[in-house]
C-alpha positions as CSV (number, residue, x, y, z in Angstrom):
1,X,-16.0,-9.2,8.3
2,X,-15.1,-7.4,11.7
3,X,-14.3,-10.8,13.4
4,X,-11.7,-11.7,10.2
5,X,-10.0,-8.7,10.3
6,X,-9.5,-8.8,13.9
7,X,-8.6,-11.7,14.4
8,X,-6.0,-11.3,11.4
9,X,-4.5,-8.6,13.6
10,X,-4.3,-10.2,15.8
11,X,-2.1,-12.6,14.6
12,X,0.0,-10.3,12.7
13,X,1.0,-8.3,15.7
14,X,1.5,-12.0,17.4
15,X,3.7,-12.8,14.4
16,X,5.4,-9.6,14.6
17,X,6.0,-9.5,18.0
18,X,7.6,-12.7,17.6
19,X,9.8,-11.5,14.4
20,X,11.2,-8.7,16.3
21,X,12.3,-10.7,19.0
22,X,13.8,-13.1,17.3
23,X,15.8,-10.3,15.1
24,X,19.1,-11.5,13.5
25,X,18.7,-13.7,10.5
26,X,15.2,-15.0,11.4
27,X,13.6,-11.0,10.7
28,X,16.2,-10.4,8.3
29,X,15.0,-13.6,6.0
30,X,10.7,-12.6,7.0
31,X,11.5,-8.9,5.9
32,X,13.1,-10.0,2.8
33,X,10.0,-12.2,2.2
34,X,7.7,-9.9,3.1
35,X,9.3,-7.3,0.3
36,X,9.3,-9.5,-2.3
37,X,5.6,-10.0,-1.7
38,X,4.7,-6.2,-1.3
39,X,6.8,-5.7,-4.9
40,X,4.9,-8.2,-6.4
41,X,1.4,-6.6,-5.8
42,X,3.1,-3.2,-6.6
43,X,4.3,-5.0,-10.0
44,X,1.0,-6.8,-10.5
45,X,-1.0,-3.3,-10.5
46,X,1.7,-2.1,-13.2
47,X,1.3,-5.5,-15.5
48,X,4.8,-6.8,-14.9
49,X,4.9,-8.7,-12.2
50,X,5.6,-11.9,-14.2
51,X,7.6,-10.1,-17.0
52,X,11.6,-9.7,-17.7
53,X,11.2,-6.2,-16.2
54,X,9.5,-7.2,-12.8
55,X,11.7,-9.9,-12.5
56,X,14.9,-7.2,-13.0
57,X,13.1,-5.6,-10.2
58,X,13.2,-8.6,-7.8
59,X,16.5,-9.4,-9.0
60,X,17.8,-6.1,-7.3
61,X,16.0,-6.6,-4.2
62,X,17.3,-9.7,-3.5
63,X,20.6,-8.5,-4.1
64,X,20.4,-5.4,-1.7
65,X,19.1,-7.4,0.8
66,X,22.1,-9.9,0.8
67,X,24.1,-6.5,1.0
68,X,22.5,-6.1,4.7
69,X,24.2,-9.3,5.5
70,X,27.6,-9.3,3.5
71,X,28.5,-5.5,2.8
72,X,30.1,-6.5,-1.0
73,X,30.2,-3.2,-2.3
74,X,31.8,-0.6,-0.6
75,X,29.2,2.6,-2.2
76,X,25.9,0.5,-1.8
77,X,24.5,3.0,-4.9
78,X,26.5,0.9,-6.6
79,X,23.7,-1.8,-6.5
80,X,21.0,0.7,-7.8
81,X,22.9,2.6,-10.6
82,X,23.6,-0.8,-12.0
83,X,19.8,-1.5,-11.2
84,X,18.9,1.3,-13.0
85,X,21.0,0.3,-16.0
86,X,20.0,-3.2,-16.5
87,X,16.8,-1.3,-16.2
88,X,17.2,0.8,-18.9
89,X,18.5,-1.7,-21.1
90,X,15.7,-3.6,-20.8
91,X,14.0,-1.0,-21.9
92,X,15.3,0.3,-24.8
93,X,16.4,-3.2,-26.3
94,X,12.5,-4.3,-26.2
95,X,11.0,-1.3,-27.1
96,X,8.1,-0.6,-27.2
97,X,7.1,-3.6,-24.6
98,X,7.2,-1.2,-21.7
99,X,6.3,2.2,-20.9
100,X,8.3,5.0,-19.1
101,X,5.9,5.1,-16.4
102,X,6.5,1.1,-15.7
103,X,10.0,1.4,-15.8
104,X,10.0,4.6,-13.4
105,X,7.9,2.4,-10.8
106,X,9.7,-0.4,-11.5
107,X,12.4,1.5,-10.0
108,X,10.2,3.1,-7.4
109,X,9.1,-0.2,-6.1
110,X,12.7,-1.5,-5.0
111,X,13.0,1.8,-3.1
112,X,9.1,1.9,-1.6
113,X,8.9,-1.6,-0.6
114,X,12.6,-3.5,0.0
115,X,14.3,-0.7,1.1
116,X,12.1,1.6,3.4
117,X,11.1,-2.0,4.7
118,X,14.5,-3.1,5.5
119,X,14.7,0.0,8.0
120,X,12.8,-2.4,10.3
121,X,16.0,-5.1,10.5
122,X,18.2,-2.0,10.4
123,X,16.8,-0.6,13.7
124,X,16.5,-3.9,15.5
125,X,20.3,-4.2,15.2
126,X,20.8,-1.3,17.2
127,X,21.0,-0.8,20.9
128,X,18.0,-1.7,22.3
129,X,16.6,-2.4,19.0
130,X,13.7,-4.7,20.1
131,X,12.4,-2.0,21.9
132,X,13.0,0.9,19.3
133,X,11.3,-1.3,17.3
134,X,7.8,-1.0,19.1
135,X,7.8,2.1,17.8
136,X,7.4,1.4,14.4
137,X,3.8,-0.6,15.6
138,X,2.7,2.0,18.4
139,X,3.1,5.0,15.4
140,X,1.4,2.7,12.4
141,X,-1.1,0.4,13.9
142,X,-1.5,2.4,17.1
143,X,-2.5,5.3,15.2
144,X,-4.3,3.9,12.9
145,X,-6.3,2.6,15.6
146,X,-6.7,5.7,17.8
147,X,-7.4,7.5,14.7
148,X,-10.4,5.5,13.8
149,X,-11.9,5.2,17.1
150,X,-11.6,9.5,17.3
151,X,-12.6,9.7,14.2
152,X,-15.7,7.4,14.6
153,X,-16.7,9.4,17.6
154,X,-16.1,13.1,16.7
155,X,-14.4,13.4,13.1
156,X,-16.2,16.1,11.4
157,X,-13.4,17.9,8.9
158,X,-12.2,15.7,5.8
159,X,-8.5,15.4,6.2
160,X,-8.5,14.5,2.2
161,X,-12.0,14.3,0.9
162,X,-11.3,12.8,-2.7
163,X,-8.5,11.0,-2.0
164,X,-9.8,9.3,1.5
165,X,-12.9,10.5,2.3
166,X,-13.4,8.5,5.9
167,X,-10.3,10.1,7.9
168,X,-11.0,13.1,9.4
169,X,-8.7,16.1,11.0
170,X,-9.8,15.1,14.5
171,X,-9.1,11.5,13.4
172,X,-5.7,12.4,12.9
173,X,-5.0,14.1,16.0
174,X,-6.5,11.7,18.0
175,X,-4.3,8.8,16.1
176,X,-0.8,10.7,16.3
177,X,-1.8,11.8,20.3
178,X,-3.1,8.1,20.8
179,X,0.3,6.8,19.1
180,X,2.2,9.4,21.6
181,X,0.5,8.1,25.0
182,X,1.3,4.3,24.0
183,X,5.1,4.9,23.0
184,X,5.1,7.3,26.4
185,X,3.4,4.5,28.4
186,X,5.4,1.7,26.8
187,X,8.6,3.2,27.2
188,X,8.1,4.1,30.5
189,X,7.7,0.8,31.9
190,X,11.0,0.1,29.9
191,X,13.3,2.6,30.8
192,X,15.4,0.6,32.9
193,X,15.8,-1.9,30.6
194,X,16.2,0.6,28.0
195,X,19.0,2.9,30.2
196,X,16.3,6.0,29.2
197,X,16.5,9.3,31.4
198,X,13.9,11.1,31.7
199,X,15.0,13.4,28.7
200,X,15.3,10.8,26.2
201,X,11.9,9.4,27.4
202,X,10.4,12.7,26.2
203,X,12.3,13.0,23.0
204,X,11.5,9.5,22.0
205,X,7.8,10.1,22.5
206,X,7.9,13.2,20.6
207,X,9.7,11.3,17.8
208,X,6.6,8.9,18.3
209,X,4.1,12.1,17.2
210,X,6.1,12.8,14.2
211,X,6.8,9.3,12.9
212,X,2.5,8.9,13.4
213,X,1.8,12.1,11.4
214,X,4.0,10.8,8.7
215,X,2.7,7.2,9.1
216,X,-0.7,8.6,7.8
217,X,1.2,9.9,4.8
218,X,2.7,6.4,4.0
219,X,-1.1,5.5,4.3
220,X,-2.8,8.2,2.0
221,X,0.3,7.6,-0.6
222,X,-0.6,3.8,-0.9
223,X,-4.3,4.5,-1.4
224,X,-3.4,7.3,-4.0
225,X,-1.8,4.7,-6.3
226,X,-5.2,2.3,-6.4
227,X,-7.0,5.2,-6.9
228,X,-4.6,6.0,-9.9
229,X,-4.6,2.0,-11.2
230,X,-8.9,1.8,-10.2
231,X,-7.9,-1.0,-7.6
232,X,-9.9,-1.8,-4.0
233,X,-6.6,-3.8,-2.5
234,X,-3.4,-4.2,-3.2
235,X,-4.1,-8.5,-2.7
236,X,-5.6,-10.9,-0.5
237,X,-3.2,-12.4,1.4
238,X,-4.4,-11.3,5.0
239,X,-8.2,-11.9,5.5
240,X,-9.7,-8.4,6.2
241,X,-7.1,-6.3,5.8
242,X,-5.7,-7.1,1.9
243,X,-1.9,-7.4,0.4
244,X,0.9,-6.5,2.2
245,X,1.1,-3.3,1.0
246,X,-2.6,-2.7,2.6
247,X,-1.5,-3.5,6.1
248,X,2.3,-2.1,5.7
249,X,1.7,0.6,4.0
250,X,2.3,3.2,7.0
251,X,5.3,1.1,7.9
252,X,7.1,1.7,5.1
253,X,7.4,4.8,5.5
254,X,8.5,5.5,9.1
255,X,10.6,2.7,9.6
256,X,13.3,4.7,8.1
257,X,11.9,7.7,9.9
258,X,12.4,6.0,13.3
259,X,16.0,4.9,12.1
260,X,17.2,8.0,11.2
261,X,15.5,10.1,14.5
262,X,16.5,7.4,16.9
263,X,20.2,6.9,15.1
264,X,20.7,10.7,15.3
265,X,18.9,12.0,18.6
266,X,19.0,9.2,20.8
């Protein structure tokens, strides 16, 4: 199991690096596919993945993704107002086929997966975006790895005993500090290419620590949904890891966090 998980992890890192380097339409298309798969996994939990309600969600995600390349609406909120209107129509016209929880979660799924992940593409399109995108991985996968190692070594105090009994406070602190250290080393080595001075280097390290902490919230959020619906994994697409949402749960929440912190402070 560990070997399978390790190999899958290495392959994911390689693919992620290649996609970030490529950027542009290739990254946009890849994120679009990943988002749809993630939404399918979430909607399958709700049992709407192959029903008209689910397809409304998929369509909304596709329209939103297209709007990133071709901003056809002056106000992007019009997409989501239209989406919500159609959801309400499906709800009332097919009543009582769906319950209110499914309606809310389908709407939530578009934001939670498609919109949040799209910030990887948005971040990549910023100045020095290829380097900034590294923060997403150092703050999610780097934090996970450091937290796991520190937790195994010295973890004693449970962070969330009911939701995730294996996670410890010591591991969380180790994950945050580890992500900050990884970011600092990477940015220090690339500071000339990033045109970054000492102040910006320290600031981006602080941003990484904040995002790493928030990444744990994203991880626990995904776990909470699984607990509510009594499932172990969202899928089996990635050997040893589960589905898209199992592997990208922390990235989903920190991509927009890093984007906005970088946009306003760097």
